[in-house]
C-alpha positions as CSV (number, residue, x, y, z in Angstrom):
1,M,-5.1,19.6,1.7
2,G,-8.0,16.6,0.3
3,Y,-6.3,13.5,1.4
4,S,-8.8,11.2,1.7
5,R,-9.6,9.7,5.5
6,Q,-7.6,6.4,5.1
7,V,-4.7,8.5,4.0
8,Y,-4.5,10.3,7.3
9,I,-5.4,7.2,9.1
10,E,-2.6,5.6,7.8
11,A,-0.2,8.6,8.2
12,E,-1.4,8.0,12.1
13,N,-0.6,4.8,12.4
14,E,2.8,5.4,11.3
15,L,3.6,7.9,12.9
16,N,2.6,6.4,16.5
17,R,4.7,3.0,15.3
18,R,7.8,5.7,14.7
19,H,7.3,7.3,18.0
20,S,6.7,3.8,20.1
21,E,9.8,1.8,18.5
22,A,11.9,4.8,19.2
23,V,10.8,4.8,23.2
24,S,10.8,1.1,23.1
25,R,14.5,1.0,21.5
26,A,15.5,3.5,23.9
27,Q,14.1,1.1,26.9
28,R,15.9,-1.8,25.7
29,R,19.1,0.0,25.7
30,L,18.8,1.7,29.1
31,D,17.4,-1.4,30.5
32,A,20.5,-3.4,29.0
33,F,22.6,-0.2,30.9
34,Y,21.0,-0.9,34.0
35,A,21.5,-4.8,33.7
36,A,25.4,-4.2,33.0
37,C,25.5,-1.4,36.1
38,P,22.8,-1.5,39.0
39,E,24.4,1.5,40.4
40,A,23.4,3.7,37.4
41,E,19.4,2.9,37.9
42,D,19.7,3.9,41.5
43,V,21.4,7.2,40.4
44,R,18.6,7.8,38.0
45,R,16.1,7.4,40.9
46,R,18.2,9.9,43.1
47,I,18.0,12.5,40.3
48,A,14.5,11.9,40.0
49,S,13.7,12.5,43.9
50,T,16.1,15.6,43.6
51,A,13.2,17.1,41.4
52,S,10.1,15.8,43.5
53,Q,11.9,17.5,46.5
54,A,12.5,20.4,44.7
55,A,8.6,21.0,44.2
56,K,7.9,19.9,48.0
57,A,10.5,22.3,48.9
58,V,8.8,25.3,46.8
59,L,5.0,24.2,48.5
60,R,6.4,24.3,51.9
61,G,7.5,27.4,51.3
62,S,10.0,27.6,54.2
63,D,13.8,28.7,53.3
64,V,13.1,27.9,49.6
65,R,16.0,29.1,48.1
66,A,18.6,27.5,50.4
67,S,16.7,24.1,49.8
68,L,16.5,24.7,45.9
69,E,20.3,25.7,46.0
70,S,21.7,22.3,47.7
71,L,18.9,20.3,45.9
72,K,20.5,21.9,42.7
73,A,24.2,21.1,43.5
74,E,23.2,17.2,43.9
75,N,21.7,17.1,41.1
76,L,24.2,18.1,39.3
77,S,26.6,15.8,41.2
78,L,24.3,12.8,40.3
79,Q,23.9,13.8,36.7
80,R,27.9,13.8,36.4
81,R,27.9,10.5,38.3
82,F,25.7,9.0,35.5
83,A,27.4,10.4,32.8
84,E,30.4,8.6,34.0
85,L,28.8,5.3,34.6
86,L,27.6,5.7,30.9
87,A,31.0,6.0,30.0
88,E,32.6,3.6,31.8
89,N,30.1,0.8,30.3
90,G,30.4,2.0,26.7
91,F,27.0,3.8,26.5
92,T,26.6,7.5,25.5
93,R,23.5,9.7,26.3
94,A,21.8,9.2,22.7
95,D,21.8,5.6,23.4
96,I,19.1,5.7,26.3
97,E,17.1,8.5,24.5
98,P,14.6,8.0,22.0
99,Q,16.2,8.5,18.5
100,Y,13.2,10.0,16.8
101,A,12.7,9.9,12.7
102,C,12.0,13.7,13.1
103,P,13.6,15.0,16.2
104,K,11.0,18.5,15.7
105,C,8.3,16.6,16.4
106,E,9.4,13.6,18.1
107,D,7.4,11.6,15.5
108,T,3.9,13.1,16.9
109,G,3.0,14.7,13.8
110,Y,2.8,18.4,15.5
111,V,5.2,20.9,16.7
112,D,3.4,23.7,18.8
113,G,0.0,22.4,17.6
114,R,0.9,22.9,14.1
115,M,1.3,19.9,11.1
116,C,5.0,19.2,11.2
117,S,6.7,19.1,7.8
118,C,7.5,15.4,8.4
119,H,3.7,14.7,8.9
120,R,2.8,16.1,5.6
121,A,5.7,14.4,3.4
122,L,4.2,11.5,5.2
123,L,0.8,12.0,3.7
124,R,2.1,12.6,-0.1
125,Q,4.0,9.2,0.5
126,I,0.8,7.4,1.4
127,A,-1.5,9.1,-1.5
128,Y,1.0,8.4,-3.9
129,E,1.2,4.9,-2.9
130,S,-2.7,4.6,-2.5
131,L,-2.5,6.3,-6.2
132,N,0.1,3.6,-7.2
133,R,-2.4,0.8,-6.0
134,I,-5.1,1.7,-7.3
135,S,-4.4,2.9,-10.8
136,P,-5.3,0.5,-13.5
137,L,-1.4,0.8,-14.7
138,T,1.6,1.0,-12.8
139,L,2.0,4.7,-11.6
140,S,2.7,6.7,-15.2
141,T,4.9,9.8,-15.8
142,F,5.5,12.4,-18.7
143,E,9.2,10.7,-18.9
144,D,7.8,7.3,-19.9
145,F,5.2,8.8,-22.6
146,S,5.7,8.0,-26.4
147,L,4.8,9.3,-29.0
148,D,5.8,7.0,-31.2
149,Y,2.9,4.9,-30.8
150,Y,0.9,7.3,-33.0
151,S,0.8,7.9,-36.6
152,D,2.4,10.5,-38.2
153,E,0.6,10.1,-41.7
154,P,-1.2,13.2,-42.4
155,V,-5.0,13.5,-41.9
156,A,-6.8,15.7,-44.5
157,G,-7.4,19.0,-42.9
158,R,-6.7,18.4,-39.4
159,R,-3.1,17.3,-37.5
160,S,-1.9,13.7,-38.1
161,D,-2.6,11.4,-35.1
162,R,0.9,12.4,-33.7
163,E,0.9,15.8,-34.3
164,Q,-2.0,16.0,-32.1
165,M,-0.8,13.6,-29.3
166,R,2.2,16.0,-28.9
167,Y,-0.3,18.9,-28.6
168,I,-2.1,17.2,-25.9
169,F,1.1,16.1,-24.3
170,N,2.5,19.5,-24.4
171,Y,-0.5,20.8,-22.6
172,C,-0.7,18.2,-19.9
173,K,3.0,18.8,-19.7
174,R,2.4,22.6,-18.9
175,Y,-0.6,21.9,-16.8
176,A,1.1,19.7,-14.2
177,D,4.1,22.0,-14.2
178,N,2.2,24.9,-12.9
179,F,-0.8,22.9,-11.4
180,S,-2.3,24.7,-8.5
181,E,-5.2,24.9,-6.5
182,K,-6.2,27.4,-9.0
183,S,-6.0,25.3,-12.1
184,G,-8.7,24.7,-14.9
185,N,-10.4,21.6,-15.3
186,L,-9.4,19.0,-18.3
187,F,-12.2,16.7,-20.2
188,F,-10.4,14.0,-22.3
189,Q,-12.2,12.2,-24.9
190,P,-12.8,10.2,-27.1
191,A,-10.6,7.5,-28.8
192,R,-10.4,3.9,-28.4
193,P,-9.7,2.6,-24.7
194,A,-6.2,2.7,-23.4
195,S,-5.2,5.3,-25.7
196,A,-3.4,7.6,-23.0
197,K,-6.2,9.4,-21.3
198,T,-5.2,7.2,-18.4
199,H,-1.9,7.3,-18.5
200,L,-1.6,11.2,-18.8
201,S,-4.1,11.7,-16.2
202,L,-1.9,9.6,-13.8
203,A,1.3,11.5,-14.8
204,I,-0.7,14.8,-13.8
205,A,-1.7,13.2,-10.3
206,A,1.6,12.4,-9.6
207,A,3.3,16.1,-10.4
208,A,0.4,17.4,-8.1
209,I,1.2,15.0,-5.5
210,D,5.0,15.8,-5.9
211,K,4.0,19.7,-5.1
212,G,2.0,18.5,-2.2
213,Y,-1.3,18.4,-3.4
214,G,-4.1,16.0,-2.4
215,V,-4.9,13.7,-5.5
216,V,-8.0,11.3,-5.7
217,Y,-7.9,9.2,-8.5
218,G,-10.6,6.6,-9.4
219,T,-12.9,5.5,-11.9
220,A,-16.6,6.2,-12.0
221,Q,-17.8,2.9,-11.5
222,N,-15.6,2.5,-8.2
223,F,-17.0,5.8,-6.8
224,A,-20.0,4.8,-7.9
225,I,-20.0,1.7,-5.9
226,S,-18.8,3.7,-2.8
227,L,-21.1,6.0,-3.2
228,E,-24.1,3.5,-3.4
229,R,-22.7,1.4,-0.4
230,E,-22.4,4.8,1.6
231,R,-25.9,5.6,0.6
232,F,-27.4,2.6,3.2
233,A,-24.2,3.0,5.5
234,R,-24.0,6.1,6.8
235,S,-21.7,5.3,10.1
236,E,-18.1,5.9,10.7
237,E,-17.2,2.2,10.7
238,N,-18.6,2.0,6.8
239,G,-16.8,5.0,5.5
240,G,-19.2,7.7,4.6
241,D,-16.5,10.3,3.4
242,T,-16.6,9.4,-0.4
243,L,-19.0,12.2,-1.4
244,D,-17.1,14.8,0.6
245,L,-13.7,13.6,-0.6
246,L,-14.9,14.1,-4.4
247,N,-16.2,17.1,-3.6
248,T,-13.3,18.8,-1.6
249,C,-9.9,17.2,-2.8
250,D,-7.2,19.4,-4.1
251,L,-7.4,17.5,-7.8
252,L,-10.4,15.2,-8.8
253,I,-9.4,12.4,-11.8
254,L,-12.4,10.9,-12.8
255,D,-11.6,8.1,-15.2
256,D,-14.0,6.4,-17.5
257,L,-16.9,8.4,-17.1
258,G,-20.2,6.2,-18.7
259,M,-18.7,3.0,-17.6
260,E,-20.4,3.2,-13.9
261,I,-23.7,1.1,-13.7
262,S,-26.3,3.9,-14.2
263,S,-28.9,4.9,-12.0
264,S,-30.5,8.1,-11.4
265,Y,-29.0,8.5,-7.4
266,I,-25.6,7.7,-9.2
267,T,-26.3,10.5,-12.7
268,A,-27.6,12.9,-9.9
269,M,-24.2,12.5,-7.2
270,L,-21.8,12.8,-10.3
271,Y,-23.3,15.9,-11.3
272,S,-23.7,17.0,-8.2
273,V,-20.2,16.6,-8.2
274,I,-19.1,18.3,-10.9
275,D,-21.0,21.1,-10.4
276,T,-20.1,21.5,-6.6
277,R,-16.2,21.7,-7.8
278,I,-17.3,24.1,-10.3
279,M,-18.4,26.4,-7.7
280,L,-15.7,26.1,-5.4
281,A,-13.3,26.4,-8.4
282,K,-11.5,23.2,-7.4
283,P,-9.7,21.5,-10.5
284,T,-11.3,18.4,-11.8
285,I,-9.9,16.0,-14.8
286,I,-12.6,13.6,-16.5
287,S,-12.0,10.9,-19.0
288,T,-14.4,9.2,-21.4
289,N,-15.0,7.3,-24.3
290,L,-18.2,8.3,-25.2
291,S,-18.9,11.6,-27.3
292,M,-20.7,14.4,-26.1
293,Q,-23.8,13.3,-28.1
294,E,-23.6,9.9,-25.9
295,L,-22.8,11.7,-22.8
296,E,-26.2,13.6,-23.1
297,K,-28.0,11.0,-24.1
298,R,-26.5,8.9,-20.7
299,Y,-26.9,12.1,-18.5
300,N,-28.6,15.3,-19.5
301,E,-28.1,18.4,-21.4
302,R,-27.2,20.0,-18.6
303,F,-24.7,18.0,-17.3
304,V,-22.8,18.4,-20.9
305,S,-23.1,22.0,-20.8
306,R,-21.3,22.2,-17.6
307,V,-18.5,20.6,-19.4
308,L,-18.8,22.6,-22.6
309,G,-18.7,25.7,-20.6
310,F,-15.9,25.0,-17.5
311,Y,-13.5,22.5,-18.9
312,D,-10.8,22.6,-21.5
313,R,-11.8,19.4,-23.7
314,M,-8.8,17.8,-25.0
315,P,-9.7,15.3,-28.2
316,F,-7.2,12.2,-27.7
317,R,-6.3,10.2,-31.1
318,G,-4.6,6.6,-31.8
319,K,-5.7,3.1,-31.4
320,D,-5.6,1.1,-28.6
321,I,-2.0,1.5,-27.2
322,R,-2.2,-1.7,-24.8
323,A,-2.5,-3.6,-27.8
324,K,0.4,-2.1,-29.7
325,R,2.6,-2.4,-26.8
326,K,1.8,-5.9,-26.2
327,F,3.0,-6.9,-30.1
328,G,5.4,-4.0,-30.1
329,R,3.9,-2.3,-33.1
330,H,4.0,1.0,-33.7
């Protein structure tokens, strides 16, 4: 999945923390047991010694069977004594062994070389939280989207604003419900700022993350800053994975296209990302407040033709929703 490198790093750090804490807690309880019952530590040491002696007996090769049978009997006797000491001092085996959050992988994130389900769930959780942190709104859902802010007054020759936004809402909801790596591209444009383009983009993102897909959300300006910085600092310490991330994530949401600082390099990079994702058939959602004519003037005809040919255009309507919410107007 196309999670960012930072998401993988955070997940690895969390798994390491869980594993270390489980081991540390078990060691503290074991130390408490030994402090209460010194005999137990001696018995545990003798149990380990029988295993070592068994290995040496195999290497010596003389009367191995008899030696192993004797060591096995001694080991079982010591194991029983250790269990008795645990019970006498109010401990159980579980008290002195690590209790991992995920018993399947023991909080390593992998089972037989394959990523554990707990690791995948953790990646989704971190991606979701990251999306919430960087979004200009609190994480939006379809449930908290309201059509009440849109006028239902008829408009000559076309749907009312509310009817148009109901159509777009239903379209986006179906897109989210059926999202897969084969989903198409969406192009949200233009209405006044805060006309729900970001809200519906984030609602789709949340649904995709819940399905286990790697989602990258950001404004064109933020991506432009990262791309420019990495243009001059290619070392791993400085990142360097923004372009690869934009090209390969399962769903890219490029918000506020046209609001980034313009340069020939950034224009070329944004076109490259859009073109690459079209060739890889990876779904992308772009939102902008610019008209097609303004986009063509800012970028070029080839840029606009890619959008017209490979994106489903969603013409948003309505006034500034944030202002209406602030003043309680419908």
